[in-house]
matplotlib code that plots the C-alpha trace (Angstrom):
import matplotlib.pyplot as plt

x = [86.1, 83.1, 81.1, 78.5, 76.5, 75.8, 74.9, 73.0, 75.3, 77.9, 80.7, 83.8, 84.9, 88.0, 91.0, 93.6, 97.0, 98.2, 101.1, 100.6, 102.2, 102.8, 103.4, 104.5, 105.4, 105.5, 104.1, 105.2, 104.1, 103.6, 100.8, 99.8, 96.3, 93.8, 91.4, 88.1, 84.5, 83.6, 85.1, 88.0, 90.6, 94.1, 96.5, 97.4, 95.2, 95.6, 93.0, 92.7, 89.0, 86.1, 85.2, 88.7, 90.4, 92.0, 92.2, 94.2, 95.2, 93.9, 90.1, 88.0, 85.1, 83.0, 84.9, 88.4, 91.2, 91.5, 93.3, 91.1, 91.0, 88.6, 88.9, 86.5, 86.0, 82.6, 81.4, 83.2, 84.3, 85.6, 87.9, 89.0, 91.7, 93.3, 96.2, 99.7, 101.1, 100.0, 97.3, 99.6, 102.0, 101.4, 103.7, 102.1, 102.7, 100.8, 102.3, 101.1, 102.5, 100.8, 96.9, 97.8, 97.5, 99.3, 98.8, 101.2, 101.2, 104.5, 104.6, 105.4, 109.0, 109.7, 108.7, 105.7, 102.3, 100.3, 96.9, 95.2, 96.1, 93.6, 92.7, 92.4, 92.9, 96.5, 98.1, 96.8, 98.3, 97.3, 97.2, 99.2, 99.1, 98.1, 94.2, 92.4, 88.8, 86.3, 82.6, 81.0, 82.9, 85.1, 88.7, 90.2, 94.0, 96.4, 100.4, 101.8, 105.3, 108.1, 106.2, 107.9, 106.9, 109.2, 110.1, 107.8, 108.9, 109.6, 106.5, 107.2, 104.7, 106.7, 110.0, 110.7, 110.2]
y = [0.1, -2.5, -2.6, -5.6, -6.2, -4.4, -1.2, -2.7, -1.0, -1.8, 0.9, 0.0, 3.5, 4.4, 5.8, 3.0, 3.2, -0.4, -2.7, -6.4, -8.6, -12.4, -14.7, -13.2, -9.8, -7.0, -3.6, -0.6, 3.3, 6.3, 8.3, 11.6, 12.9, 15.9, 13.3, 15.0, 13.7, 9.9, 7.2, 9.5, 7.0, 6.1, 3.2, -0.2, -2.6, -5.8, -6.6, -10.3, -9.7, -7.6, -10.5, -10.8, -7.8, -6.2, -2.6, -0.9, 2.3, 5.4, 5.8, 8.3, 6.5, 8.3, 11.3, 10.3, 8.4, 5.0, 2.0, 0.2, -3.0, -4.7, -8.1, -9.5, -12.9, -12.5, -10.5, -7.9, -7.4, -4.4, -4.2, -1.1, -0.4, 2.7, 4.0, 3.2, 6.1, 10.0, 10.2, 13.1, 10.2, 6.8, 3.8, 0.3, -2.4, -5.4, -8.8, -11.9, -15.4, -18.0, -17.4, -15.6, -11.8, -9.4, -6.1, -4.2, -0.7, 1.1, 2.1, 5.3, 4.5, 1.8, -1.7, -3.0, -3.9, -6.5, -5.3, -8.2, -11.6, -12.9, -15.1, -14.4, -16.8, -17.5, -18.8, -16.0, -12.2, -9.4, -5.9, -4.3, -0.1, 2.7, 3.8, 6.8, 7.8, 10.3, 9.1, 11.7, 14.9, 16.3, 17.8, 15.0, 15.1, 12.8, 12.4, 9.0, 8.4, 6.1, 3.5, 0.3, -3.6, -6.3, -9.7, -10.9, -10.2, -13.3, -15.4, -15.7, -13.5, -13.5, -12.7, -9.6, -6.7]
z = [-43.2, -42.5, -39.0, -39.2, -36.3, -33.3, -35.0, -37.8, -40.8, -43.1, -43.9, -46.2, -47.4, -45.3, -46.7, -47.3, -48.8, -49.4, -50.8, -51.5, -49.2, -49.4, -46.5, -42.9, -42.0, -39.5, -40.6, -38.6, -38.3, -36.1, -36.4, -34.9, -35.4, -34.6, -33.0, -31.9, -33.3, -32.7, -34.8, -35.8, -36.4, -38.1, -38.0, -39.9, -41.8, -43.3, -46.0, -47.6, -48.7, -48.0, -45.3, -44.0, -42.7, -39.8, -38.7, -35.7, -34.3, -32.3, -32.4, -30.6, -28.8, -25.8, -26.4, -26.0, -28.1, -27.2, -29.2, -31.1, -33.3, -35.4, -36.7, -39.5, -40.7, -42.1, -39.1, -37.5, -33.8, -31.9, -29.0, -27.4, -24.6, -23.0, -25.1, -23.6, -25.0, -25.6, -28.4, -30.1, -31.3, -31.4, -32.6, -33.4, -35.4, -37.1, -37.8, -39.5, -38.6, -40.7, -39.7, -36.8, -36.9, -33.6, -33.0, -30.7, -29.6, -28.2, -24.4, -22.8, -21.9, -24.4, -25.5, -26.9, -25.2, -27.1, -28.1, -30.1, -31.1, -33.6, -36.4, -40.0, -42.9, -43.7, -47.2, -49.5, -50.3, -48.2, -48.7, -46.1, -45.2, -43.4, -43.1, -41.6, -41.7, -40.1, -40.8, -38.6, -39.9, -42.5, -42.4, -40.0, -40.4, -39.4, -40.2, -40.8, -40.7, -40.5, -41.9, -42.7, -43.7, -43.7, -42.1, -39.2, -35.5, -33.4, -33.1, -29.2, -27.1, -24.1, -25.3, -22.7, -25.0]

ax = plt.figure().add_subplot(projection="3d")
ax.plot(x, y, z, "-o")
ax.set_aspect("equal")
plt.show()
């Protein structure tokens, strides 16, 4: 995956298993990883081009797993938040509504937590699927389960989920 800016480097070499999706969609997956080293990460990704993409999921930062999103529109940003679920098993979803991308993470006890709402250009096919990388070590292991990609969830952000 690529990160341009603060750190002064470009990386676009993580593992990404994808399918091509036209139009709006919601993708969901459950991830379970053995997160140990800085930047160990796993989750979902949507790639429009090398300069327009989003990745989201669990990532090690400052010694602990957090929920992380990176949105790249020519330049990458990075946002983290505490995990609202046990890092041993995290359910997340990525939705596209035109030029809006939405990331939700399942809460302990049910429902979803809005983790990110961002912009990516609409109107072009997207590569969507699971991603994982560990740029600081070898042998990072993660299990993906219950992946699905289909029609988008409702666009309403405040629907009581």
